[in-house]
N, C-alpha and C positions, 0 to 999 in steps of 0.2 A: 531213667531220663533218656528220652531218646538221642539228646544231644550229648550223650556219654558214648553211644555206640558209634564203632567205626562207619565213616561216611562212604555212601557207593553213589558215584555220579553215574546216573543213567542216561544214556543217548539212544535213540532211535525211535521207540523203545523196542528190543526184541520181542521176538511172536511169543516167547516163555514167560514174559516179564511179569504177566498178573500171577501166574502161577507161581515164581519165583518169589515174588514179594508175598504172597500169601504165605508161603513155608518159610521164610526167613525173614519177616518183619521184626521177629525179636531180636535178630542177630545184628543188622546194620540200619543205619540212618538212609534212608531212599531219597537222593536229591534228583527230582526228574527234571532234568533239564529238558527234555524233549519235550513237554507241556508247555513252555516259556519261548516267549517270543522275545525275550532281551538277551542281549550278550552276555557271556558267560560270566565275567566279572560281577556285573549287575545283578544276574539272577543270582550267584552264590551271598551278595549280599541280603538279598530278600528272605534267604535262608538262614540267615546268620551264621553263614558257614566261611570260614577264612579259607583261601586257596590252598594253604599248606595243611588243612586237615582232611584235603582230599588224597587219599592213597591208591584209590582203586576205581575203575572205569567198567561198566557193564553198557554194551553197544550192541549195534548191529549196522548193515550198510546204509540205512535210512538217513542216518547223521555219522558222517565220518569223523574219525579221531584224527585232526588234522596236528601238523607240527605245532602250529599256534596255540592249540587246545592244550597239547602236551607240556609247551612251555610254559604255560599260565599257571601250571599246576607243579610247584617246586618239589611236593612229597611224592609224586605220583609213582606208585611201585609196579603197578599190575595193571593190563588191559585184558578183559576178557571178552570175548565176541561169540554169539551162538550161532556162528556159521563155520563152516570148513575153511572157506578162506579168509584171507585177512588184508585184501586187496583196499579196504576202506579205512585200515590203519596204516599210518605212517610210520612203518615198522623201521624205516632207516633213523629216524628221528628216536625211537623206544630204544634200537641198539646202542645209540650214542649215549643215551642217559641210564644205559643199563635197566631198563623197564621190561618186565616180564610180559610176553602176548600167549594168552589161551586162545586156541580156536579148540573147535569139537574133535580136530582130528578125524579119526576112524569112526567116530559116533554114528554118523549120518551116513556111511558110504553105502551098508547094504540097502539102507531106502531108497537112496539115490540112485544106485543101479537098477533096482527093481521100476522106478520110474522111468528110467532109459530105455528099458527093455517094454515096457509097456507103451510108450510113446511108438517104438520102433514098430510094433505087432500093430497099434491102431492104425500109422500110417499105410500099413502094408496091406493090412487087410480090409482097409476103409470102413474101421467099425465106427467111428462117430460120423462121418459122412454117410454111413448105411443106415445109421439110427435117425438120424434128420430125415433121410430119403423115405424110411419106412414109417414115420410119424406124419409126415405131409400127405402121404399115400393112403386113401381110403382102401383101395383094391392095387395091388402091384404083383407083376411077374418077376419071380428071382432073376431073371436073366435081362431084366429092364434096366438094372443096376450095374454100372462097372466093374469088374472083376478086379481083385485083387491080387496077390501074390505070396508065395509062400515064402517063409523065413529060413526054412533047412537050406543049408548049403550055400547062402550068402556069405559074401567076402565083405567082411566089417573091420574098417579100419576105425582104431580107437586112438584121439589124439590125447594124450597123456595117461600112461599107465602107471597112476599110483593106487592108492588105496580104491578108490571108485571106480576107476579105469579096471583095476583088478578085478573088481566084482561082476561089472559088466561083461567082463570077458569069461569068466567062470559062468555066467550065467547063459551066455550066447552058445559055450561049446556043448551046451546040453541039446542046442536046437541043432547040431552038428555043424555051425558056422564056421567059417576058417578065419582066425583070428589074426588080424596085422596090428601094427602099431607105430606111432611116432612119440618119443619123450626127449627131453634134452639129453638123457645119456640111452644107452641099449642097458638093456637089463638082462644079466647073463644066466639068471635062474629060471627065465623063462623060453620056450621053445618057438614062441609065435615071432614070425618075420617082421623084422625092425626097418625102417625108412626113415633116413635121417632126413628126408625132404618129403615136405607135405603134399607137395604136387604130385609129386611121384606115387605117395600113399594112396590120394586119392584116384591117381589113374589105374592105379589095380585094385579099387574096391567098390562094391556095390552100396556099401554105408559108411558113413563117416559118423562117428560119436565121439561128441567133445566133453573131455572128462577134467581138463588140466586147469589150473590156476589162472587166474589174468594177470598179467605183468606187462611190461613195457615190450616184453619181446613176444608175448604171446597175444597182444591186441590185433585184431582181424586176421590171426593165423590162418584162419578160412577167408579167404578172398575172393574174388572174382574168377583168377586164375584157377585155384584151387575149385570152385564149382563147376567150372567148362571142364577141367580135367576128370572131377567127378563123372559128368554126364548126365544125358537126359532120363537114364534110367535110375540115378542115383539120389539117395536120401539122405538128410543131414539130422541128426538128432545133438540137440544140445542141452545139457544139464550143467553145465560147467557155471560160466559168465557171459551175459548177452553180449558184449562188445569182442569175446573171441571170432564172432563173424561180423564181416561187414554186412550190417544189417538193410542198408540199402541195396546193395548189391544183392542181396539175397532174396528180399523182394522181387527185384526187378528179374531174376533167374527163375522164381517160382511161377511169375504170372506169365513170363514167356516162354515156359516147359523148359527152360535150358537144365534143369534139375526135374527130378520126380515129385519130390516132395521132401517135408519137414516136420519134426517133432520139437517143440520147443519149450521148455520149461523156464528159460530165462532170456530177457530181451535187454536192449542196449540201453534204453533209456526208462527204466522202470521206474513208475508203474506203468508208464506208456506203451501202448502195443501199437505198431503201424496198423493203421484200420484197413489197409489194402488187402492184409490177410485175412481178414474175418470172413468174407465170401469165398475163400478159398478151401475146395474140399479135399484138396491134397496136403492141407497142413492142419496139424493138431496143436492146439495151443494149451498150455496149464501154468497158471498163476505162480510161480515159484514157489512149487507146492510139493517138491522131490523129497522133501523131509517133512512136511505138515502131518503127524502124525502122533497119536498121543503118546505112545511108548516112545517117541524121539524127543518130544518133549520133556517126560519124566527123566529122560536120560541125561538131556542137555543139561536140566537143572541140576541133577546131582552133580555132573562133571565140573560145571563153574561153580557151584557152593563147596567141593572139594578143593578145587582151587584157590579160592578166597579164604578158605579154612586154613591151608598150610600157609598161605602168605602171611595172614592176621597172626596167626601163631609163631612165626618164626622171628 
């Protein structure tokens, strides 16, 4: 009977949910809160599930796991998200309650790093802009399109030299880029130049790549001062979280030519994207797709399943 299976409250839902549910419907009773407009207590009543029966949550950033949600579930013991970051989960309340928080850790790092490099190459070589230009032109001369620039030898400042940032650095070293970074602390295991101040990093960089998690300290870590320090030839790539950048200031800097371009996989108010960016040929946009590959989906399902198995078997 489904009612005898462990209850799994699903918020979001995660992009991998359909795949996860199809593989593990024999192991868990899925309570799909994301499909309901009711408050959580009433939703659980419609599912004939008592709040004490819910010991696990599967979520993504579309539906935050707030302190109120956590407090309404007295038996909650694990929250699993199919993202690298956990800024949509009240981790302080989880720590207070002794609730395990499971993220994907390094599962997505190589794919997100690939996306960062792809966005950078696209912006520098004007690949997407050139594609639009070529498709609109019946006859065109190669020199009628604005030239791009090479990637080799560029000074790349990475904000957040964690798992993803390290993978980005490894890839860009192959292009003979000069790697510098800013993180909470200097990493003694790498030889890259460390900057404790983001403005100084920007002043000495041609490119900024944002890979750090979103916290109270990192919100708007790239503000107008940083963008102006990066300068008119500078490019920003963001594969972290949208609110790492002051998006309104970014739009203005791009429109006024105060920075050269941007490659953005994340946005401050997803799924909303500033419409001013749509017509800019110096901007490449991606719909938070850095880790949307079938390989990643399978890995994410396996990682989450192992975490739930370990929790429910303990």
